[in-house]
C-alpha positions in Angstrom: -260.2 103.5 93.9 -262.7 102.4 91.2 -262.6 99.3 89.0 -264.7 97.2 86.6 -265.3 93.5 87.1 -266.5 91.6 84.1 -266.3 88.0 82.8 -267.3 85.5 80.1 -267.0 87.8 77.1 -267.0 84.8 74.7 -265.9 87.1 71.9 -267.3 86.0 68.5 -269.0 83.1 70.1 -270.6 81.1 67.2 -274.4 81.8 67.4 -275.4 78.8 65.4 -278.8 78.3 63.8 -279.8 82.0 63.5 -280.5 81.6 59.8 -283.4 79.3 60.6 -285.3 82.1 62.3 -287.1 84.2 59.8 -286.4 87.8 60.3 -283.5 87.2 62.7 -280.8 89.9 62.4 -278.0 87.3 62.2 -275.1 89.7 61.5 -276.1 92.1 64.3 -276.4 89.2 66.8 -273.0 87.9 65.8 -271.4 91.3 66.4 -273.1 91.6 69.8 -270.3 90.1 71.9 -267.8 92.5 70.4 -270.0 95.6 70.8 -270.8 94.7 74.4 -267.0 94.5 75.2 -266.5 97.9 73.5 -269.3 99.3 75.7 -267.3 98.0 78.8 -264.2 99.9 77.5 -266.3 103.0 77.0 -267.6 102.7 80.5 -264.1 102.3 81.9 -263.0 105.5 80.2 -266.2 107.4 81.2 -265.9 106.4 84.9 -262.1 106.9 84.9 -261.5 103.5 86.6 -258.1 102.5 87.8 -258.3 99.0 86.3 -260.5 96.4 84.7 -260.7 92.8 85.9 -261.7 90.0 83.4 -262.5 86.7 85.2 -262.0 84.3 82.4 -263.5 83.1 79.1 -262.5 86.1 77.0 -262.8 83.8 74.0 -264.9 80.8 73.2 -261.9 78.6 72.4 -259.4 78.8 69.5 -260.3 81.6 67.1 -261.8 80.9 63.7 -260.8 84.4 62.7 -257.5 86.0 63.8 -259.4 89.3 63.9 -261.0 88.1 67.1 -257.7 88.4 68.9 -256.8 91.7 67.2 -260.2 93.2 68.2 -259.5 92.3 71.8 -256.0 93.7 71.8 -257.2 96.9 70.1 -259.8 97.5 72.8 -257.3 97.0 75.5 -255.0 99.6 73.9 -257.9 102.1 74.3 -257.4 101.5 78.1 -253.6 101.8 77.8 -254.0 105.2 76.1 -255.9 106.3 79.2 -253.4 104.7 81.7 -256.0 102.1 82.8 -254.7 98.6 83.7 -256.3 95.3 82.9 -256.0 92.0 84.8 -257.0 88.7 83.3 -257.3 85.1 84.3 -258.0 82.4 81.7 -261.0 80.2 82.1 -262.1 76.8 80.8 -263.0 78.2 77.3 -259.8 80.2 76.8 -257.4 78.1 78.8 -253.7 78.0 77.7 -254.3 74.6 76.1 -257.2 75.9 74.0 -255.6 78.9 72.4 -253.0 78.1 69.7 -252.9 81.6 68.2 -251.3 84.7 69.9 -251.7 88.4 69.7 -249.4 90.7 71.5 -251.3 92.5 74.3 -250.4 96.0 75.3 -248.2 96.5 78.4 -251.1 97.6 80.6 -252.4 94.1 80.6 -251.4 91.4 83.1 -252.5 87.8 82.4 -252.1 85.6 85.5 -250.0 82.5 85.1 -251.5 79.0 85.2 -248.7 77.2 87.1 -249.5 78.8 90.5 -251.3 81.7 92.0 -249.6 85.1 91.8 -250.2 88.5 93.2 -249.8 92.0 91.7 -249.4 94.8 94.2 -249.6 98.5 93.7 -248.7 100.3 96.9 -249.4 103.8 95.4 -253.1 103.1 94.4 -253.4 100.6 97.3 -254.4 97.2 96.0 -253.2 93.6 95.9 -254.8 91.4 93.1 -254.4 87.6 93.4 -255.2 85.3 90.5 -254.4 82.1 88.6 -255.4 81.1 85.1 -256.6 77.7 83.8 -253.9 75.6 82.2 -256.4 73.3 80.5 -260.1 73.3 79.7 -260.9 71.0 82.7 -259.6 72.1 86.1 -261.0 70.0 89.0 -258.6 71.3 91.7 -259.6 74.0 94.2 -257.3 76.7 92.8 -258.4 79.2 95.5 -257.0 77.0 98.3 -253.5 78.0 97.2 -254.2 81.7 96.9 -252.1 83.7 99.4 -253.5 85.4 102.5 -254.4 89.0 102.2 -251.7 91.7 102.2 -252.3 94.1 105.1 -252.9 97.7 104.5 -254.2 97.1 100.9 -257.5 96.4 99.2 -257.3 92.7 98.4 -259.0 91.2 95.4 -259.2 87.6 94.3 -259.7 87.0 90.6 -261.0 83.5 89.9 -262.8 81.4 87.3 -265.0 78.9 89.2 -268.4 77.4 89.7 -267.9 77.5 93.5 -269.7 74.4 94.9 -271.7 74.1 91.6 -274.2 76.1 89.7 -276.9 74.8 87.4 -275.9 74.6 83.7 -272.1 75.0 84.5 -269.4 72.4 84.9 -268.0 72.3 88.4 -264.5 73.7 87.5 -262.1 74.9 90.1 -264.6 73.9 92.8 -264.5 75.8 96.1 -266.8 77.3 98.7 -267.7 80.8 99.7 -266.4 79.9 103.2 -263.0 79.0 101.9 -262.9 82.3 99.9 -263.9 84.3 102.9 -261.1 82.7 105.0 -258.5 84.4 102.8 -259.3 87.8 104.2 -259.8 89.5 100.8 -262.3 92.4 100.4 -263.7 91.3 97.0 -263.7 88.1 95.0 -264.2 88.8 91.3 -265.5 85.5 89.9 -266.3 84.2 86.4 -267.7 81.1 84.7 -271.4 81.4 85.8 -273.4 83.4 83.3 -276.1 84.4 85.7 -275.4 87.5 87.7 -275.2 86.7 91.4 -273.9 88.4 94.6 -273.1 85.3 96.6 -272.3 87.3 99.8 -271.4 90.9 100.8 -269.0 90.3 103.7 -266.6 89.8 102.0 -268.0 90.5 98.5 -268.2 87.4 96.4 -269.6 88.3 93.0 -270.5 86.7 89.7 -271.2 89.5 87.2 -272.6 87.1 84.7 -271.6 87.2 81.0 -271.5 90.5 79.2 -273.9 89.6 76.4 -276.6 87.0 76.2 -276.0 84.6 73.4 -279.1 82.4 73.2 -282.6 82.1 74.6 -281.4 80.5 77.9 -279.3 83.6 78.7 -282.2 86.0 79.5 -282.4 89.6 80.5 -279.9 92.3 81.0 -276.1 91.5 80.9 -273.1 93.6 81.7 -270.5 94.2 84.4 -269.9 95.5 87.9 -268.4 98.9 88.8 -266.8 98.7 92.2 -265.5 101.4 94.5 -263.5 101.0 97.7 -260.2 101.3 99.5 -258.0 99.6 102.1 -259.4 101.7 105.0 -263.1 101.4 104.3 -263.2 98.2 102.2 -265.8 98.0 99.4 -268.1 101.0 99.4 -270.3 100.2 96.5 -271.0 97.5 93.9 -273.0 98.7 90.9 -274.3 96.6 88.0 -274.2 98.4 84.6 -275.8 96.8 81.6 -273.5 96.7 78.5 -275.4 94.3 76.3 -276.6 95.4 72.9 -279.1 92.6 72.2 -281.3 90.9 74.7 -283.2 87.6 74.9 -286.6 87.7 76.7 -289.5 85.5 77.5 -293.0 86.9 77.5 -296.2 85.2 78.6 -299.6 86.4 77.2 -302.9 85.3 78.7 -305.5 85.1 75.9 -308.4 84.2 78.1 -310.2 87.5 77.8 -309.4 88.0 74.2 -312.5 87.6 72.0 -311.1 88.9 68.8 -307.6 88.8 67.1 -307.6 92.6 67.6 -307.9 92.1 71.3 -305.0 89.6 71.3 -302.9 91.8 69.1 -303.3 94.7 71.5 -302.2 92.5 74.5 -299.2 91.3 72.6 -298.1 94.7 71.3 -298.6 96.3 74.7 -296.3 93.8 76.3 -293.7 94.2 73.4 -293.8 98.0 73.7 -293.2 97.8 77.5 -290.2 95.4 76.9 -288.7 97.7 74.3 -289.0 100.7 76.5 -287.4 98.8 79.4 -284.6 97.5 77.3 -283.5 101.0 76.1 -284.2 100.3 72.5 -281.8 97.3 72.4 -282.3 94.6 69.8 -284.7 92.1 71.3 -285.3 88.4 70.7 -288.5 87.1 72.1 -289.6 83.6 73.2 -293.4 84.1 73.4 -295.9 81.9 75.2 -299.6 82.4 74.6 -302.0 80.4 76.8 -305.5 80.5 78.3 -308.9 79.2 77.6 -310.1 81.3 74.7 -312.7 81.4 71.9 -309.8 82.2 69.5 -308.5 78.7 70.0 -309.8 77.5 66.6 -308.1 80.3 64.7 -304.8 80.0 66.6 -304.4 76.2 66.7 -306.1 75.6 63.4 -303.4 77.5 61.5 -300.3 77.9 63.7 -298.0 78.9 60.7 -300.4 81.7 59.7 -300.7 82.8 63.4 -296.9 82.9 63.7 -296.8 85.2 60.7 -299.3 87.5 62.4 -297.2 87.5 65.6 -294.1 88.5 63.6 -295.9 91.3 62.0 -297.3 92.5 65.4 -293.8 92.4 66.9 -292.3 94.3 64.0 -294.9 97.0 64.2 -294.8 97.4 68.0 -291.0 97.5 68.2 -290.3 99.6 65.0 -288.3 96.7 63.7 -286.0 96.2 66.8 -287.6 92.9 67.9 -287.9 89.5 66.3 -289.6 86.2 67.3 -287.2 83.5 68.3 -289.9 80.9 69.3 -293.6 80.8 70.0 -295.2 78.3 72.4 -299.0 77.9 72.1 -300.9 76.4 75.1 -304.3 77.9 74.4 -307.3 75.6 75.1 -310.8 75.5 73.6 -313.8 76.5 75.6 -315.4 73.2 74.8 -317.0 70.5 76.9 -314.6 67.7 76.2 -316.6 65.1 78.1 -319.6 65.8 75.8 -317.4 65.8 72.7 -315.9 62.4 73.5 -319.4 60.9 73.5 -320.2 62.1 70.0 -320.6 59.4 67.3 -319.3 61.5 64.5 -315.7 61.5 63.2 -314.8 64.3 65.6 -315.8 62.3 68.6 -314.2 59.1 67.4 -310.9 60.8 66.7 -310.9 62.6 70.0 -311.5 59.3 71.9 -308.7 57.7 69.9 -306.2 60.5 70.6 -307.0 60.3 74.3 -306.5 56.5 74.2 -303.0 57.0 72.6 -302.1 59.6 75.1 -302.8 57.1 77.9 -300.9 54.2 76.2 -297.3 55.1 75.3 -296.7 51.7 73.8 -299.6 52.0 71.4 -298.4 55.4 70.4 -294.9 54.1 69.7 -296.3 51.3 67.6 -298.5 53.7 65.6 -295.5 56.1 65.0 -293.4 53.2 63.8 -296.1 52.0 61.5 -296.6 55.5 60.0 -292.8 55.9 59.5 -292.6 52.5 57.8 -295.3 53.5 55.4 -293.7 56.8 54.7 -290.4 55.2 54.0 -291.9 53.0 51.3 -293.1 56.1 49.6 -289.6 57.6 49.4 -288.1 57.2 45.9 -285.7 54.3 45.7 -282.7 56.4 44.9 -283.2 58.4 48.1 -283.7 55.3 50.2 -280.3 54.0 49.1 -278.7 57.1 50.6 -280.4 56.8 53.9 -280.9 53.3 55.3 -284.0 54.2 57.2 -285.9 57.0 58.9 -284.8 57.6 62.5 -287.3 56.5 65.2 -289.1 59.3 66.9 -288.2 60.0 70.5 -290.9 59.7 73.3 -290.8 63.5 73.6 -291.4 64.1 69.8 -294.2 61.5 69.8 -296.0 63.2 72.7 -295.6 66.6 71.1 -297.0 65.4 67.8 -300.0 63.8 69.5 -300.7 67.0 71.4 -300.4 69.0 68.2 -302.8 66.7 66.4 -305.3 66.9 69.3 -305.1 70.7 69.2 -305.7 70.7 65.4 -308.8 68.5 66.0 -310.2 70.8 68.7 -309.5 73.8 66.6 -311.5 72.3 63.8 -314.4 71.6 66.2 -314.2 75.2 67.5 -314.4 76.6 64.0 -317.3 74.3 63.2 -319.1 75.6 66.3 -318.7 79.2 65.1 -320.3 78.5 61.8 
């Protein structure tokens, strides 16, 4: 038999803040979770699978738009038309307590109850699928502990939404261990909740397929589902990952050390972009770009970061033929300057550099300076605006440090440009 294992669809997940990124294809990104699930259905039809397993978090909570539920039901009807079954457990995001709306699902779909584990058996195809849904958004019990033992003579599959013993970035819901899962005697555990793809073990197979579509810059790389083949006699024969995402978030690091001109740097950036586009299969790409290294271009880059960002956006657009956009850029280039010599200079550059270094070594002095500057700024705000906002919010330690580092880079950029003249 052959089946698909997917999880964490998060259909119509609200991708907040896209509008603040210039050039971001907001509408295409918002449709990405739907298109990714449609790709899974296409794959199920193409591979002629016997059933599709969805291990929780179909939705991101209650729907803002009733069409979210209608879309899901319509896709499942495509499976029904091909006599393909679907089995679903609810997770923490789409638990029974979190979904107030209802759409009638086709008869080929089985949603496991939340009151206790249940088992669906098909003697003809030869499987037993065990599962239990979340009743509420927070489940701290080990649901798997109550799952029944394996049915002899059948391919046994456990469908479960869990973080196991814990995974970074994910709440420890329905906690359990791989040892406890193995003790049930199942051939395959189809897990959900963790958005990073992971094969926990192979005997038995315990698998997180990851989410089907990356939704932000922390969900990097290819996303999709697992296509699994096996039977009761041989067990699991193959587990294949298939990418179904339509948009992809990636991080790229460019070393600018050897770049002596902007043309050199442009070539390095565009070469990396072209490689990523080719590897992604022409998907929509969102890049978080880091540029570092000790380079003579420091003055031009750090001296006008806004202008440099505009250059980067143009380079991305050209290299990708419009399929990539810049989510964020991090600049960590350094100037090829002798800082010890600069700090001894008696001119304004040297005096400012010494002062910035002193502030970096004295957090209390930096905090006092920031407070003083904000106080002066507040006095310059028109009275009618000051009445609406009682005061400017204090800067966090992180923001103060970042601001100081940015000021230092601007100063070194100015010195670098002066040296070029």
